[in-house]
C-alpha positions as CSV (number, residue, x, y, z in Angstrom):
1,M,0.0,0.0,0.0
2,A,2.8,2.4,0.9
3,A,4.5,1.7,-2.4
4,T,1.4,2.4,-4.4
5,A,0.9,5.7,-2.6
6,T,4.5,6.7,-3.2
7,M,4.2,6.0,-6.9
8,A,1.0,7.9,-7.2
9,T,2.5,11.0,-5.6
10,S,5.6,11.0,-7.7
11,G,3.5,10.8,-10.9
12,W,1.6,13.9,-9.9
13,A,4.5,16.1,-9.0
14,R,3.4,18.6,-11.7
15,K,0.2,19.2,-9.8
16,R,-0.1,21.7,-7.0
17,L,0.0,19.9,-3.6
18,L,-1.3,21.1,-0.3
19,K,-0.1,19.8,3.0
20,E,-2.6,17.5,4.6
21,E,-2.9,19.8,7.6
22,D,-3.8,22.7,5.3
23,M,-7.0,20.9,4.4
24,T,-8.5,21.8,7.7
25,K,-8.0,25.5,7.1
26,V,-9.6,25.7,3.6
27,E,-13.2,26.9,3.5
28,F,-14.8,25.4,0.4
29,E,-17.3,27.6,-1.3
30,T,-18.0,28.8,-4.8
31,S,-15.0,30.6,-6.3
32,K,-15.4,34.4,-6.6
33,E,-14.5,34.3,-10.4
34,V,-17.5,32.2,-11.2
35,D,-20.2,34.1,-13.0
36,V,-23.8,33.1,-14.0
37,T,-24.6,32.5,-17.7
38,P,-28.5,32.5,-17.7
39,T,-29.1,31.0,-21.1
40,F,-27.6,28.3,-23.4
41,D,-27.5,30.9,-26.2
42,S,-25.2,33.1,-24.1
43,M,-22.7,30.3,-23.4
44,G,-21.0,30.6,-26.8
45,L,-21.8,27.0,-27.8
46,R,-21.5,25.7,-31.3
47,E,-24.7,25.8,-33.4
48,D,-25.0,22.0,-33.9
49,L,-24.7,21.5,-30.1
50,L,-27.3,24.1,-29.3
51,R,-29.6,22.4,-31.8
52,G,-29.1,19.1,-30.0
53,I,-29.7,20.7,-26.5
54,Y,-33.0,22.2,-27.6
55,A,-34.0,19.0,-29.4
56,Y,-33.3,17.1,-26.2
57,G,-35.9,19.2,-24.4
58,F,-33.8,21.6,-22.4
59,E,-35.0,25.2,-22.4
60,N,-33.0,27.0,-19.8
61,P,-29.8,25.8,-17.9
62,S,-30.1,24.8,-14.3
63,A,-28.1,26.6,-11.6
64,I,-25.1,24.3,-11.8
65,Q,-25.1,24.5,-15.6
66,Q,-25.2,28.3,-15.5
67,R,-22.1,28.3,-13.3
68,A,-20.0,25.4,-14.3
69,T,-20.4,25.0,-18.1
70,K,-18.4,28.0,-19.2
71,Q,-15.6,27.3,-16.6
72,I,-15.2,23.7,-18.0
73,I,-15.2,25.0,-21.6
74,K,-12.5,27.5,-20.7
75,G,-10.3,24.5,-19.7
76,R,-10.2,25.1,-16.0
77,D,-10.1,22.2,-13.5
78,V,-13.5,22.2,-11.8
79,I,-15.0,20.8,-8.6
80,A,-18.8,21.0,-9.0
81,Q,-21.2,20.0,-6.3
82,S,-25.0,20.2,-6.6
83,Q,-27.8,18.2,-5.1
84,S,-29.2,15.2,-6.9
85,G,-31.4,15.9,-9.9
86,T,-30.2,19.3,-10.9
87,G,-28.5,18.5,-14.1
88,K,-24.9,17.8,-13.1
89,T,-24.5,15.1,-15.9
90,A,-25.8,17.4,-18.6
91,T,-23.3,20.1,-17.3
92,F,-20.2,18.1,-18.2
93,S,-21.8,16.4,-21.2
94,I,-22.5,19.8,-22.9
95,S,-19.0,21.0,-21.9
96,V,-17.3,17.8,-23.3
97,L,-19.2,18.1,-26.6
98,Q,-18.3,21.8,-27.0
99,C,-14.6,21.0,-26.6
100,L,-14.4,18.1,-29.1
101,D,-12.6,18.3,-32.4
102,I,-15.0,16.1,-34.5
103,Q,-12.4,15.9,-37.3
104,V,-10.0,14.0,-35.0
105,P,-11.2,10.4,-34.5
106,D,-9.1,9.9,-31.3
107,T,-10.6,9.7,-27.8
108,Q,-10.5,13.3,-26.4
109,A,-12.6,12.9,-23.3
110,L,-12.8,10.2,-20.7
111,I,-15.7,10.0,-18.3
112,L,-15.6,7.7,-15.2
113,A,-18.8,6.6,-13.5
114,P,-19.4,4.3,-10.5
115,T,-22.0,2.0,-12.1
116,R,-22.6,0.4,-15.5
117,E,-26.1,1.8,-15.6
118,L,-24.8,5.4,-15.1
119,A,-22.0,5.0,-17.7
120,V,-24.6,3.8,-20.3
121,Q,-26.9,6.6,-19.5
122,I,-24.0,9.1,-19.9
123,Q,-23.2,7.6,-23.3
124,K,-26.8,7.8,-24.4
125,G,-27.1,11.4,-23.2
126,L,-24.0,12.4,-25.1
127,L,-25.2,10.8,-28.3
128,A,-28.6,12.5,-27.9
129,L,-27.1,16.0,-27.1
130,G,-24.6,15.5,-29.9
131,D,-27.1,14.2,-32.4
132,Y,-26.3,16.9,-34.9
133,M,-22.5,16.7,-34.4
134,N,-21.8,13.2,-35.7
135,I,-19.9,12.2,-32.6
136,Q,-18.7,8.7,-31.6
137,C,-19.2,7.7,-28.0
138,H,-18.7,4.3,-26.4
139,A,-19.5,2.9,-22.9
140,C,-16.7,0.5,-21.5
141,I,-18.4,-1.4,-18.8
142,R,-18.0,-4.8,-17.0
143,G,-20.4,-7.5,-18.0
144,T,-20.0,-6.9,-21.7
145,N,-17.6,-8.5,-24.3
146,V,-14.2,-6.8,-24.1
147,G,-13.7,-7.8,-27.7
148,E,-16.6,-5.5,-28.6
149,D,-14.9,-2.7,-26.7
150,I,-11.7,-3.3,-28.6
151,R,-13.5,-3.3,-31.9
152,K,-15.3,0.0,-31.1
153,L,-12.2,1.7,-29.8
154,D,-10.2,0.7,-32.9
155,Y,-12.9,2.3,-35.0
156,G,-12.4,5.6,-33.1
157,Q,-14.5,7.1,-30.3
158,H,-14.4,10.8,-29.5
159,V,-15.7,10.1,-26.0
160,V,-15.4,7.1,-23.7
161,A,-17.6,6.7,-20.7
162,G,-17.1,3.7,-18.3
163,T,-16.4,2.2,-15.0
164,P,-12.9,2.6,-13.7
165,G,-12.0,-1.2,-13.8
166,R,-13.0,-1.8,-17.4
167,V,-11.5,1.6,-18.6
168,F,-8.2,0.7,-17.0
169,D,-8.4,-2.7,-18.6
170,V,-8.7,-1.4,-22.1
171,I,-6.0,1.2,-21.4
172,R,-3.6,-1.5,-20.3
173,R,-4.4,-3.5,-23.4
174,R,-3.5,-0.4,-25.4
175,S,-7.0,-0.5,-27.1
176,L,-7.9,2.8,-25.5
177,R,-5.2,5.2,-26.6
178,T,-4.9,8.1,-24.2
179,R,-2.5,10.5,-26.1
180,A,-5.3,12.8,-27.4
181,I,-7.3,12.8,-24.1
182,K,-7.6,16.4,-22.9
183,M,-10.4,16.0,-20.3
184,L,-11.1,13.6,-17.5
185,V,-14.5,13.7,-15.8
186,W,-15.4,11.9,-12.6
187,D,-19.1,11.6,-12.2
188,E,-20.5,10.8,-8.8
189,A,-17.0,10.9,-7.2
190,D,-18.3,10.2,-3.7
191,E,-20.0,7.0,-4.9
192,M,-16.7,5.9,-6.6
193,L,-14.9,6.1,-3.2
194,T,-17.7,4.2,-1.5
195,K,-17.4,1.4,-4.1
196,G,-13.6,1.2,-3.6
197,F,-12.5,2.6,-6.9
198,K,-9.8,4.9,-5.5
199,E,-6.8,2.9,-6.6
200,Q,-8.3,2.2,-10.0
201,I,-8.9,6.0,-10.6
202,Y,-5.2,6.5,-9.7
203,D,-4.2,3.8,-12.2
204,V,-6.3,5.4,-15.0
205,Y,-4.9,8.9,-14.3
206,R,-1.3,7.8,-14.5
207,Y,-1.8,7.0,-18.2
208,L,-3.2,10.4,-19.1
209,P,-1.3,13.3,-20.7
210,P,0.2,15.7,-18.2
211,A,-2.0,18.6,-19.2
212,T,-5.3,16.7,-18.9
213,Q,-8.1,18.9,-17.6
214,V,-9.9,17.3,-14.6
215,V,-13.6,17.9,-13.8
216,L,-15.1,16.4,-10.7
217,I,-18.8,16.2,-10.3
218,S,-20.6,15.0,-7.2
219,A,-23.7,15.5,-5.1
220,T,-21.7,15.4,-1.9
221,L,-18.0,16.2,-1.2
222,P,-16.6,14.2,1.7
223,R,-13.2,15.4,3.0
224,E,-11.4,12.4,1.4
225,I,-12.4,13.6,-2.1
226,L,-11.3,17.1,-1.4
227,E,-7.9,15.7,-0.2
228,M,-7.6,13.6,-3.3
229,T,-8.2,16.6,-5.6
230,T,-5.1,18.3,-4.3
231,K,-3.1,15.5,-5.9
232,F,-4.2,15.9,-9.5
233,M,-6.1,19.2,-9.9
234,T,-4.4,22.5,-10.6
235,D,-6.0,25.6,-9.0
236,P,-9.5,24.2,-9.5
237,I,-12.6,26.4,-9.8
238,R,-15.0,25.4,-7.0
239,I,-18.7,25.5,-7.6
240,L,-20.2,24.1,-4.4
241,V,-23.6,24.0,-2.6
242,R,-23.3,24.4,1.2
243,R,-24.3,21.4,3.1
244,D,-27.2,23.2,4.8
245,E,-28.5,24.1,1.3
246,L,-28.9,20.4,0.3
247,T,-32.6,20.5,0.8
248,L,-35.3,18.5,-1.0
249,E,-37.7,21.3,-2.1
250,G,-40.8,20.1,-3.8
251,I,-40.7,16.6,-2.3
252,R,-43.2,15.8,0.5
253,Q,-41.7,13.5,3.0
254,F,-43.5,11.2,5.4
255,F,-42.8,8.2,7.6
256,V,-44.8,5.2,8.7
257,A,-44.0,3.7,12.1
258,V,-43.6,0.0,11.7
259,E,-42.7,-1.7,15.0
260,R,-41.4,-5.0,13.5
261,E,-39.7,-5.9,10.2
262,E,-42.3,-8.6,9.4
263,W,-45.1,-5.9,9.5
264,K,-43.6,-3.9,6.6
265,F,-45.1,-5.9,3.8
266,D,-48.6,-5.6,5.2
267,T,-48.0,-1.9,5.5
268,L,-46.9,-1.7,1.9
269,C,-50.0,-3.6,0.8
270,D,-52.2,-1.1,2.8
271,L,-50.5,1.8,1.0
272,Y,-51.3,0.2,-2.4
273,D,-54.9,-0.3,-1.4
274,T,-55.2,3.3,-0.4
275,L,-53.1,5.2,-3.0
276,T,-53.5,5.6,-6.7
277,I,-49.9,5.0,-7.7
278,A,-48.9,5.8,-11.3
279,Q,-45.3,4.7,-11.0
280,A,-43.1,4.2,-7.9
281,V,-39.7,3.0,-6.8
282,I,-39.2,1.0,-3.6
283,F,-35.8,0.9,-2.1
284,C,-34.4,-1.9,0.0
285,N,-30.9,-2.1,1.6
286,T,-30.0,-5.6,0.4
287,K,-30.2,-7.6,-2.8
288,W,-31.9,-10.6,-1.2
289,K,-34.7,-8.4,0.2
290,V,-35.3,-6.9,-3.2
291,D,-35.7,-10.4,-4.6
292,W,-37.9,-11.5,-1.7
293,L,-40.1,-8.4,-1.9
294,T,-40.4,-8.7,-5.7
295,E,-41.9,-12.2,-5.3
296,K,-44.2,-11.2,-2.5
297,M,-45.6,-8.3,-4.6
298,R,-46.1,-10.5,-7.6
299,E,-48.0,-13.0,-5.5
300,A,-50.2,-10.0,-4.6
301,N,-50.8,-9.3,-8.3
302,V,-48.7,-6.1,-8.5
303,T,-46.8,-5.5,-11.7
304,V,-43.2,-5.1,-10.6
305,S,-39.6,-5.2,-11.8
306,S,-36.5,-5.4,-9.6
307,M,-33.0,-4.2,-10.1
308,H,-29.7,-4.6,-8.2
309,G,-27.4,-5.0,-11.2
310,D,-28.3,-5.0,-14.8
311,M,-31.0,-2.6,-16.0
312,P,-34.3,-4.5,-16.6
313,Q,-37.3,-3.3,-18.6
314,K,-39.2,-0.7,-16.5
315,D,-42.6,-1.6,-15.3
316,R,-45.1,0.2,-13.0
317,V,-43.1,-0.4,-9.8
318,L,-39.3,-0.8,-9.5
319,I,-37.8,-2.4,-6.4
320,S,-34.1,-1.5,-6.2
321,T,-31.0,-1.4,-4.2
322,D,-29.0,1.8,-4.4
323,V,-27.6,1.1,-7.8
324,W,-30.6,3.1,-9.1
325,A,-30.3,5.9,-6.6
326,R,-27.8,8.0,-8.6
327,G,-28.2,9.7,-11.8
328,L,-30.9,7.7,-13.5
329,D,-34.1,9.7,-14.3
330,V,-37.5,8.2,-15.0
331,P,-39.7,11.3,-15.3
332,Q,-43.0,9.6,-14.4
333,V,-41.9,8.5,-10.9
334,S,-43.9,10.4,-8.3
335,L,-43.5,8.2,-5.3
336,I,-40.5,6.8,-3.5
337,I,-40.9,4.2,-0.8
338,N,-37.9,3.5,1.5
339,Y,-38.8,0.0,2.6
340,D,-35.5,0.1,4.5
341,L,-34.3,3.5,5.7
342,P,-30.8,4.1,4.3
343,N,-28.0,4.3,7.0
344,N,-26.2,7.0,4.9
345,R,-27.8,10.4,5.3
346,E,-26.4,11.5,1.9
347,L,-27.8,8.4,0.2
348,Y,-31.2,9.4,1.4
349,I,-31.0,12.6,-0.8
350,H,-30.1,10.5,-3.8
351,R,-32.9,8.0,-3.2
352,I,-35.8,10.4,-2.8
353,G,-34.4,12.9,-5.2
354,R,-35.7,10.6,-8.0
355,S,-39.3,11.6,-7.3
356,G,-38.8,15.3,-7.8
357,R,-36.2,15.9,-10.4
358,Y,-35.9,19.3,-12.1
359,G,-38.6,20.9,-10.0
360,R,-41.3,18.2,-10.3
361,Q,-43.4,17.4,-7.3
362,G,-43.0,14.1,-5.5
363,V,-43.7,12.1,-2.4
364,A,-41.4,10.0,-0.3
365,I,-42.6,7.5,2.3
366,N,-40.2,6.0,4.8
367,F,-40.9,2.8,6.7
368,V,-39.4,3.3,10.2
369,K,-38.8,0.7,12.8
370,N,-38.2,1.6,16.5
371,D,-34.5,1.2,16.0
372,D,-34.6,3.5,13.0
373,I,-35.8,6.6,14.9
374,R,-32.2,7.9,15.5
375,I,-31.4,7.5,11.8
376,L,-34.6,9.3,10.9
377,R,-33.9,12.3,13.2
378,D,-30.3,12.4,12.0
379,T,-31.5,12.5,8.4
380,E,-34.0,15.2,9.1
381,Q,-31.3,17.4,10.7
382,Y,-28.9,16.8,7.8
383,C,-31.5,17.6,5.1
384,S,-32.9,20.6,7.0
385,T,-36.4,19.0,6.9
386,Q,-39.1,17.6,9.1
387,M,-41.0,14.4,8.2
388,D,-44.6,14.0,9.3
389,E,-46.3,10.7,10.0
390,T,-48.2,9.5,6.9
391,P,-51.8,10.8,7.4
392,V,-54.6,8.4,8.2
393,D,-56.3,9.4,4.9
394,A,-53.2,8.6,2.8
395,A,-55.3,8.8,-0.4
396,D,-54.7,12.6,-0.2
397,L,-51.1,12.0,-1.1
398,S,-51.7,10.6,-4.5
């Protein structure tokens, strides 16, 4: 472990380093030089990209897009934090597309994501936004044929999105040539650390050109991430949302007191008897419980799909582990049910943010056992919110 850390530091000597103790003195907030660009038209974007943005359905940039897009296009290293569902992925996607030289078939931007599902969605989003640009974009992810990756990369891809392990694999095989890469994007950086990708990110970075621009996007910024950025970012622009601003405006939040675990399913059935549910997502904390609950709901004649790995076809209800909680947007979802309350306060934001993306209204209902009360109160304090008990006449929620 010590040898790995030493090698990583020597490879990043060109980057500005801060002493570890200095991190406690830095107050992270939005950099003073960041200005607001209120419209896509005023961002100086190429015409074919603008056409793709409007065709995709965007009308006006979100707050994070107004602040971060131009800074990324300028070539600055950027740390951007914004709550779930505010357009972080589109922020770097638009910036990447603006910076591409379409006439050069080499890979010019590399985007790392913590899950296969998110990497594929990033790829699809880039292809949609760049529909009038004739771009090539490929997703390198585990669970697919590496031979297909090699074939696609040999053909030429302007942008590669993928999970760190598979990306490092194709770099090591020399199928993904890094000499023309000018931008590295980490999406959901906090989740990457949670999944143990830290060393793989280091491995990928060592193969990139010295002048590579680094863009870090995340809903939350734990101190470990901020310490890592000092190793490979040069004087980064910071566009951050203060922790006490990470609220969930537009989402009504309730809890149902459930004394015992075995009573949860009956409580769920009661909700379905009471509410008119157009489309919902139910979160559990473990894969086996997702499978168990899926079977129980099917026995109760509820149309349901489950997910804790590969993306299935979407049905009326989706029972999921946290693989779905980040970055994936199904516009019709109006109800989130936390069958299990997440232990991680920040993960709670990701889960219930699915029901109210881009200003839409949503409802979140949390099943709370007696030993979950502390987690519930802690989450309320962290999110600057107060959850009420689900009303007796729950039909009013639908």
